[in-house]
C-alpha positions in Angstrom: 146.3 99.8 59.5 144.4 100.0 56.3 143.2 103.3 56.8 145.9 105.4 58.3 148.1 105.1 55.0 145.0 106.4 53.1 145.0 109.9 55.9 148.2 110.6 56.2 147.6 111.0 51.6 145.1 113.1 52.6 142.1 111.0 51.8 139.3 112.8 53.4 137.4 110.0 53.8 139.7 107.7 55.4 141.0 111.1 58.0 137.3 110.9 59.3 137.5 107.2 60.1 141.0 107.4 61.9 139.0 110.1 64.0 136.1 108.1 64.7 138.3 105.3 65.7 140.2 107.5 68.0 136.9 109.2 69.3 135.6 106.0 69.9 138.7 103.8 71.6 138.0 101.2 68.9 140.8 98.8 68.0 143.5 101.1 69.7 143.6 104.1 72.5 141.4 107.0 73.0 143.0 110.0 72.6 140.8 112.9 71.9 142.7 115.8 70.6 143.6 113.3 68.3 140.6 112.7 67.2 139.8 116.0 67.1 142.7 116.8 64.9 141.2 114.4 62.5 138.6 115.1 62.2 138.9 118.4 61.1 141.2 117.4 58.7 138.9 115.7 56.9 135.8 118.8 57.6 138.2 121.1 55.9 138.3 118.5 52.9 134.4 119.0 53.4 133.3 115.6 54.5 130.3 115.9 56.0 130.2 113.0 58.7 133.5 115.5 59.7 131.7 118.1 59.9 128.6 116.5 61.9 131.3 114.7 64.5 133.4 118.1 64.5 129.8 120.3 65.5 129.2 117.7 68.0 132.1 118.3 70.1 131.9 121.8 69.7 128.1 121.9 70.7 129.0 119.3 74.2 132.5 120.1 75.0 133.6 116.6 73.4 137.5 117.1 73.8 137.0 120.8 73.1 135.4 124.0 75.0 132.4 124.3 74.2 131.6 126.9 71.5 127.9 127.1 69.5 129.6 129.1 67.3 131.6 126.6 65.7 129.3 123.7 66.6 127.0 126.4 64.2 129.3 126.5 61.6 130.6 123.2 60.9 126.9 121.8 61.5 125.6 124.1 58.4 129.1 122.9 56.2 127.2 119.6 56.3 123.6 121.1 56.6 123.7 122.2 53.4 126.0 119.1 51.8 122.9 117.5 52.3 123.7 115.4 55.7 119.8 114.8 57.6 121.8 114.6 61.0 123.4 117.9 60.4 120.1 119.5 59.1 118.4 118.3 62.3 120.6 119.7 64.4 120.8 122.6 62.4 117.6 123.4 63.5 117.4 122.9 66.7 119.7 125.1 67.3 117.9 127.6 65.4 114.9 126.4 67.5 117.0 127.9 71.3 119.3 130.1 69.9 121.9 128.4 70.3 125.2 129.8 68.4 122.8 131.7 66.2 120.4 134.2 66.6 116.8 132.3 67.0 114.1 131.7 63.9 111.4 129.1 64.2 111.1 129.1 60.7 114.4 128.0 59.5 114.4 125.7 62.6 111.0 124.9 61.0 113.1 124.3 57.2 115.9 122.6 58.0 113.8 120.1 60.0 112.0 119.5 57.0 114.5 118.9 54.7 115.3 115.9 57.3 112.3 115.2 57.3 112.1 113.9 54.0 115.4 112.4 54.0 113.1 109.7 55.8 115.1 110.4 58.6 113.5 109.0 61.4 114.1 111.5 64.1 113.4 114.5 62.1 109.9 113.0 61.1 109.4 112.9 64.7 109.6 116.5 65.7 107.7 117.6 62.3 105.3 114.9 63.8 105.3 116.7 67.3 105.3 120.7 65.7 102.1 120.0 63.9 100.1 117.5 66.6 97.5 120.5 68.8 97.9 118.4 71.8 102.2 118.7 72.1 104.4 121.3 73.3 107.5 121.9 73.1 109.2 124.6 75.3 110.8 127.5 73.0 107.4 128.0 70.8 106.1 131.2 70.5 102.0 131.2 69.4 102.4 134.5 67.9 104.5 133.6 65.0 104.1 130.0 64.2 106.1 128.6 61.1 102.9 125.8 60.2 100.2 125.5 60.8 99.2 122.9 63.4 97.3 119.5 62.0 96.5 116.4 63.5 96.1 114.2 60.5 99.6 115.3 59.2 101.2 114.6 63.1 100.3 111.2 62.5 101.4 111.0 58.7 104.9 112.1 59.7 105.1 110.0 62.5 103.4 107.1 60.8 106.8 107.4 58.2 109.3 107.2 60.7 107.5 103.9 62.7 107.7 102.5 59.4 111.4 103.7 59.2 111.5 101.0 62.7 111.9 103.6 65.0 110.8 102.7 67.7 109.7 106.1 69.7 107.9 106.8 66.6 105.8 103.2 66.7 105.4 103.9 70.7 103.6 107.2 69.5 101.8 105.5 67.2 99.9 103.1 69.3 99.4 106.4 71.4 97.8 108.1 68.1 95.9 105.0 67.5 94.7 104.7 70.9 93.5 108.4 71.6 92.5 109.0 68.0 94.8 111.9 67.1 94.8 112.5 63.8 93.0 109.1 62.5 90.2 107.1 63.8 90.5 105.6 67.4 92.0 101.9 67.1 92.8 100.2 70.3 94.2 96.5 68.0 96.2 98.7 66.0 97.9 101.1 69.0 98.2 97.4 70.5 100.3 96.3 67.5 102.3 99.4 67.4 103.1 99.0 71.3 104.2 95.8 71.2 106.4 96.3 67.9 108.2 99.3 70.0 108.0 96.7 73.0 110.1 94.4 71.1 112.7 97.0 70.3 112.7 97.7 74.0 111.0 101.2 74.3 110.0 101.2 77.9 107.1 103.5 77.3 105.2 100.8 75.2 106.6 97.9 77.4 103.9 99.4 79.8 100.9 101.3 77.5 101.2 97.4 76.2 100.8 96.1 80.2 97.8 98.5 80.5 95.7 97.1 77.8 96.6 93.7 78.3 95.6 94.7 81.7 92.1 96.3 80.7 91.9 94.1 77.6 91.7 96.9 75.7 91.9 96.0 71.7 93.7 92.9 73.4 92.3 90.1 74.7 92.4 90.5 78.7 95.9 88.6 79.9 97.1 89.3 83.4 100.3 87.2 82.8 100.6 89.1 79.6 100.8 92.8 81.4 102.5 91.4 84.3 105.2 90.0 81.6 105.5 93.6 80.2 105.6 95.5 83.1 108.5 93.9 84.4 110.8 94.4 80.8 109.9 97.7 82.0 111.0 97.2 85.7 114.8 96.7 84.4 114.8 99.6 82.8 117.4 102.3 84.2 115.8 105.3 82.9 113.7 106.9 85.8 111.1 108.3 83.8 110.5 104.9 83.3 111.1 102.3 85.4 109.0 103.6 88.5 105.7 103.6 86.7 106.2 99.1 85.3 107.5 98.1 89.4 104.4 100.2 90.7 102.2 98.4 87.9 104.0 95.3 89.3 103.5 96.6 93.0 99.9 96.9 92.9 99.3 93.2 91.1 101.3 91.7 94.3 99.5 93.8 96.8 95.9 92.7 96.0 96.9 89.0 93.8 95.6 89.8 90.4 97.4 87.0 88.4 99.8 86.6 90.8 99.7 85.4 94.4 100.0 88.3 97.2 103.0 88.6 97.7 103.2 91.8 100.3 107.0 91.8 100.5 107.5 91.7 96.6 104.8 94.3 96.1 107.3 96.4 99.0 110.3 96.1 96.6 108.2 97.8 94.4 106.4 100.5 95.7 110.1 101.7 96.7 111.6 101.5 94.2 108.6 103.5 92.3 109.2 106.3 94.9 112.9 106.6 93.2 111.1 108.6 89.7 111.5 111.6 88.7 109.4 114.1 89.4 111.0 117.5 88.6 109.3 118.1 85.1 108.1 114.6 84.1 104.0 115.1 85.2 103.0 111.6 85.1 105.9 110.4 87.5 104.6 113.1 90.1 101.3 110.5 90.4 102.7 107.6 90.0 105.6 108.2 92.7 103.1 109.8 95.3 100.6 106.8 94.6 103.8 104.3 95.5 105.0 106.7 98.4 100.8 106.3 99.7 101.4 102.7 99.0 104.3 102.0 101.2 102.8 104.1 104.3 100.1 101.5 103.2 102.3 99.0 103.8 104.0 100.4 107.3 100.9 100.9 108.7 99.1 97.6 108.5 103.3 96.0 107.9 102.5 94.3 104.8 105.4 93.1 103.7 107.6 94.8 106.4 107.4 95.8 110.4 105.2 97.9 110.6 105.5 101.2 112.1 103.2 104.2 112.8 105.6 106.4 112.2 107.5 105.4 109.0 103.8 105.3 108.0 103.1 108.6 108.9 106.9 110.2 107.6 105.8 108.2 103.7 102.2 109.7 104.1 103.5 112.9 103.9 105.7 112.4 101.4 103.1 111.5 99.0 100.7 114.5 100.1 104.0 116.7 99.4 103.4 115.9 96.1 99.3 116.6 96.1 98.4 112.6 96.2 95.0 112.9 97.9 94.5 109.0 99.5 97.3 110.0 101.8 95.9 112.7 102.6 93.2 110.9 103.6 95.1 107.9 105.3 96.9 110.8 108.1 93.7 112.7 108.5 92.4 109.2 109.9 95.6 109.2 112.4 95.2 112.9 113.2 91.0 112.3 114.1 92.3 108.9 115.7 94.9 110.0 117.6 97.4 107.5 115.6 101.4 108.0 116.5 100.4 112.1 116.1 98.2 114.2 118.9 94.5 113.7 117.6 93.3 117.3 116.5 89.4 117.1 114.7 90.6 120.2 112.5 94.0 118.7 111.2 91.5 115.8 110.4 88.9 117.9 108.4 91.1 119.6 107.5 93.0 117.0 105.2 89.6 115.2 104.7 88.4 118.3 102.7 91.7 118.6 100.7 91.6 114.5 99.5 87.3 115.1 98.4 88.2 118.2 96.1 90.6 116.2 94.8 87.7 113.0 94.6 89.5 110.3 96.1 86.1 108.6 97.4 87.5 107.0 101.0 88.7 110.8 101.4 84.8 112.0 100.8 83.5 109.6 102.9 85.5 110.3 105.8 84.6 114.3 104.8 80.7 112.8 105.0 81.5 111.6 109.0 83.7 114.9 109.7 80.0 117.3 108.3 77.8 114.5 110.3 79.5 114.4 113.5 80.1 118.2 113.3 83.8 116.4 114.0 87.1 119.4 113.2 83.7 122.1 111.8 80.3 122.9 111.8 78.0 120.2 111.7 75.4 120.4 108.6 73.8 117.6 107.3 73.2 118.6 104.0 77.1 118.2 103.1 77.5 115.0 104.7 74.4 113.6 102.6 76.5 115.7 99.7 79.7 114.4 100.7 78.6 111.0 100.9 76.6 110.7 97.4 80.2 111.9 96.5 82.0 109.6 98.1 79.5 106.6 96.4 79.5 108.3 92.6 83.4 107.4 93.0 82.6 103.8 93.8 83.2 103.7 97.5 81.2 100.6 98.5 81.2 101.3 101.9 79.7 104.6 101.1 77.0 102.9 98.6 76.0 100.9 101.6 75.4 103.7 104.4 73.7 106.4 101.5 70.3 105.8 102.0 70.8 104.6 106.3 72.8 108.1 106.7 69.2 110.3 104.5 66.9 108.0 106.6 69.1 109.6 110.2 69.1 113.0 108.8 65.5 112.8 108.4 64.6 111.6 111.1 66.8 113.7 113.5 66.0 116.5 111.4 62.0 115.9 112.1 62.5 114.8 115.6 66.0 115.8 117.1 67.5 112.0 118.1 70.5 111.6 120.2 72.0 115.2 118.2 73.3 113.5 115.0 74.8 110.4 117.0 72.2 108.4 116.5 68.0 107.8 115.6 65.3 106.0 116.8 62.3 105.5 119.4 62.1 105.0 122.9 62.5 101.6 122.1 65.2 101.5 119.1 68.3 103.7 118.0 69.9 103.4 115.2 73.8 104.0 115.0 75.8 104.2 111.8 78.9 102.8 111.4 82.1 103.5 109.4 84.8 101.1 108.4 88.6 100.9 107.3 89.9 97.9 105.9 87.7 94.7 107.2 87.0 96.7 110.1 84.1 98.3 111.5 83.9 101.4 113.6 81.3 103.0 116.5 81.9 106.5 116.9 81.3 107.3 120.5 82.4 110.3 123.0 84.6 109.5 126.6 84.1 112.3 129.1 82.9 114.1 126.1 86.1 113.5 123.8 84.9 112.1 120.3 86.6 109.0 119.1 85.4 106.1 116.1 86.2 102.4 118.4 86.8 99.2 117.4 83.0 96.9 117.2 85.0 94.1 119.2 82.1 91.3 119.7 84.9 89.6 121.6 85.6 92.6 123.9 84.0 92.6 127.2 85.1 96.0 128.4 86.4 98.9 126.7 89.7 99.3 125.3 92.0 102.9 125.2 95.7 103.2 124.3 98.0 104.7 126.0 98.0 107.7 123.3 94.3 108.6 123.6 94.9 108.5 127.8 97.1 111.0 127.9 95.1 113.0 126.0 92.2 112.6 128.4 95.0 113.6 131.5 95.6 116.7 129.1 92.4 118.1 128.9 91.7 117.4 133.3 89.1 115.0 131.6 90.8 111.8 133.8 92.1 112.4 136.8 94.6 110.0 139.2 91.3 109.4 141.5 90.3 107.9 138.1 93.5 104.9 137.9 91.9 102.1 139.9 94.7 99.9 139.6 96.6 97.1 137.4 95.2 93.6 135.8 95.9 91.2 133.2 94.3 90.6 130.2 93.8 87.8 127.6 94.0 89.3 123.9 92.7 87.9 120.6 95.9 84.7 120.1 95.2 84.3 124.2 97.7 85.7 125.8 97.8 87.6 128.5 99.3 91.4 129.1 99.0 94.3 131.9 96.6 96.9 131.2 95.5 99.9 133.7 91.9 99.7 134.7 91.2 103.5 134.7 86.7 104.5 135.4 85.2 106.5 132.7 82.4 109.2 133.8 80.9 109.1 130.8 80.8 106.8 127.6 78.0 108.3 125.2 76.8 106.0 122.3 74.3 107.1 119.8 73.0 110.2 122.6 72.8 107.3 124.8 75.4 107.8 128.0 77.3 105.2 130.5 78.1 106.2 133.6 81.3 105.3 135.5 82.2 102.2 133.1 85.7 101.0 133.5 87.5 100.2 130.9 91.0 99.3 130.5 94.3 101.3 129.3 97.5 99.6 127.3 100.8 100.3 127.0 100.7 100.5 123.5 100.7 104.0 122.6 98.9 103.2 119.3 97.0 100.1 120.3 93.2 100.5 118.9 90.5 101.5 120.6 87.9 98.9 121.9 84.1 99.0 122.5 83.4 95.8 123.7 80.0 94.5 122.8 79.4 93.3 126.8 80.1 96.8 127.1 77.5 98.7 124.8 74.9 95.4 125.8 74.3 97.8 128.9 72.9 100.2 127.0 70.3 97.4 125.2 70.2 94.5 123.2 72.6 94.9 120.1 71.5 94.2 116.2 74.2 94.9 113.3 71.9 95.1 109.9 75.0 96.0 107.6 76.2 99.5 108.2 73.6 99.6 111.0 74.1 99.3 114.8 71.1 98.5 117.0 70.4 99.1 120.1 66.9 97.8 121.2 65.7 99.1 124.9 63.1 97.5 125.2 
């Protein structure tokens, strides 16, 4: 009511205000066409704010048809009057060549004009240009208007941060953490991350959580880390909340700072898989890691009903995003024939890809593939090489087993013992076991087909899954005459279940052979392969030393 009479009398500022009210719908019914009419009246009288708003309408097609030339015209009108926002927007048009011929010098000049007026967004843009680690699409290094300079990048970003811009505060934190344009100072990094985090900057909230998580620049405080991850996880930005959800999921999965809660961890991982992977590089890794953990949850039934098929689906999703951990996990399924047809060559391929990308578990499994010649040629030197790699990458199993592997390989090279499956003298055979989770596996051959069996001290017989038995049938290694009938078996919780009893013509363990051994076949397709202690003791007295299974032939 106050501005309308003034606007009708031709007051440019009042016309701008009326246009803004119609554009936003504040206190009046929203009307785009009326908004543009009043903004144009004001702009024609030289009001730079109206010129800026009118330019925005033409740039984005708000209430008018998109017209880059008209957007340029009105931005320029406002910019020459010193409007810093218009100056920066005009510079952007020169950068992208919208409505005007692309000119990087003009882009720099107009952005610098805005930055010199303490417009934080322009100062951030100038900082990004000076930053040698920053890449802007469309930049042409053959025609640079400025010399890149990390020190100046830091100075301009600090100006914007001191004006209270949360993005600039976050980036100043990054510069202090990484030592870009200034000396590395983790404590200062934390200080700036916290400023930005308190303003709701999701990137800063995540990074502040990581600093607390790792005790960098601040006393380690996992509860504080979780608090900031939780705040960031509330964001609707698909570039932010997936990272926060993933980090929260890790804490709940391993019980770090909170009680282990697999259902919560699973939900966090699922949310994390929603992140954008089209051009946000760091999100690709986060999403892939989350997909791998969803696969793990389905494989073991952590927080969700166990499903091998779902595990395979999620491992495959993670592999599509180049996740080396999922490669190794799916490789294990192919090696063991879990949920897929047993395929040693495919397992080897996945282990190799995983190992070459630095996954310690993949490196250990690749070492075993070379040692046993599974899916590839036997190569003891490569076995030791990759086991050493796995050890150096922190694989605890590889660290414990490496010396055993070297001893066995040296003996096999020297004496030719056991064709790669064990070593020793006529009185003692040493077999190298592998480990997944808390379970030890013994390499065996069943009618000539290699597989890793869980060493079960509580079981009396060898137990096969229906998948493995079907594989033997397909290969002609298990015939109708080998089926001996049905029986009942007692499982670990005391229940009984129906099983089929078959005759295995040849069981090879550590180069030693058992002939015509009875084994049970469980109806479950993916039932674990079990090697009962009673069965293996037919070869001799058994002792275990770390990852060594020793068969005493005395």
